[in-house]
C-alpha positions as CSV (number, residue, x, y, z in Angstrom):
1,M,-0.3,-0.2,-0.3
2,T,2.9,2.3,-0.6
3,E,1.1,3.5,-3.8
4,Q,-1.5,6.4,-3.0
5,T,-3.0,8.8,-4.8
6,N,-2.4,12.4,-4.9
7,V,-6.4,13.1,-2.7
8,E,-4.6,10.8,-0.2
9,T,-1.9,12.2,0.8
10,H,-4.1,15.6,1.2
11,P,-5.2,16.4,4.4
12,V,-9.0,17.5,3.7
13,S,-8.6,21.5,4.8
14,E,-5.3,21.1,2.3
15,Y,-7.9,20.1,-0.2
16,L,-10.5,22.9,0.4
17,A,-8.1,25.5,0.3
18,I,-6.6,24.2,-3.0
19,N,-10.3,24.1,-4.2
20,S,-11.9,26.8,-2.9
21,D,-11.3,29.7,-5.4
22,L,-13.9,27.8,-7.9
23,P,-15.8,31.3,-9.4
24,I,-19.2,31.4,-7.1
25,N,-22.8,32.4,-9.5
26,V,-24.4,34.8,-7.2
27,E,-26.9,35.4,-8.9
28,G,-27.9,31.6,-9.3
29,T,-27.2,31.3,-5.7
30,K,-29.8,33.5,-4.7
31,N,-32.3,32.4,-6.8
32,L,-31.9,29.0,-5.3
33,E,-32.2,30.7,-1.5
34,D,-35.5,32.1,-3.0
35,I,-37.1,28.7,-4.2
36,L,-35.9,27.3,-1.0
37,V,-37.3,29.7,1.0
38,E,-40.8,29.5,-0.6
39,M,-40.6,25.9,-0.5
40,A,-40.3,26.1,2.9
41,D,-43.7,28.0,3.2
42,D,-46.6,26.5,4.6
43,T,-49.0,27.8,2.7
44,N,-47.5,26.7,-0.6
45,L,-47.9,23.3,-0.2
46,G,-51.0,22.4,-1.5
47,D,-53.6,20.4,-0.7
48,D,-53.7,16.5,0.7
49,F,-54.9,14.1,-1.9
50,S,-59.0,13.0,-1.7
51,K,-60.6,9.9,-1.8
52,R,-60.8,10.1,-5.4
53,D,-57.3,10.9,-5.9
54,Y,-56.2,8.0,-3.7
55,F,-58.1,5.5,-5.7
56,Y,-57.0,7.0,-9.1
57,L,-53.5,6.7,-7.5
58,A,-54.5,2.8,-6.9
59,L,-55.7,2.3,-9.9
60,V,-53.1,3.5,-11.7
61,G,-50.3,2.0,-9.7
62,L,-51.7,-1.0,-8.4
63,I,-55.1,-2.7,-10.0
64,I,-54.2,-2.0,-14.0
65,P,-50.5,-3.3,-13.1
66,F,-52.3,-6.6,-11.9
67,I,-54.2,-6.6,-14.8
68,L,-51.6,-6.2,-17.6
69,M,-49.4,-8.9,-15.5
70,I,-52.1,-11.4,-14.9
71,W,-52.9,-11.0,-19.2
72,G,-49.3,-11.6,-19.6
73,W,-49.2,-14.6,-18.2
74,F,-52.1,-16.3,-19.8
75,L,-50.8,-15.4,-23.6
């Protein structure tokens, strides 16, 4: 185990110091912060699913694939 890569020979702090001069997109960072603030607001979450929505989810996710699987088995 005498052969090491460059990353293994440098401490983490030294590795971060080498790569800390990367350019940062300030406008993109601000847009991301705005999006995260809006997502954290409870008023933007929307309504819960209704019984009808759960029925359609079960139909499309469970019942129809089960029918197709049985149908494909007998073909």
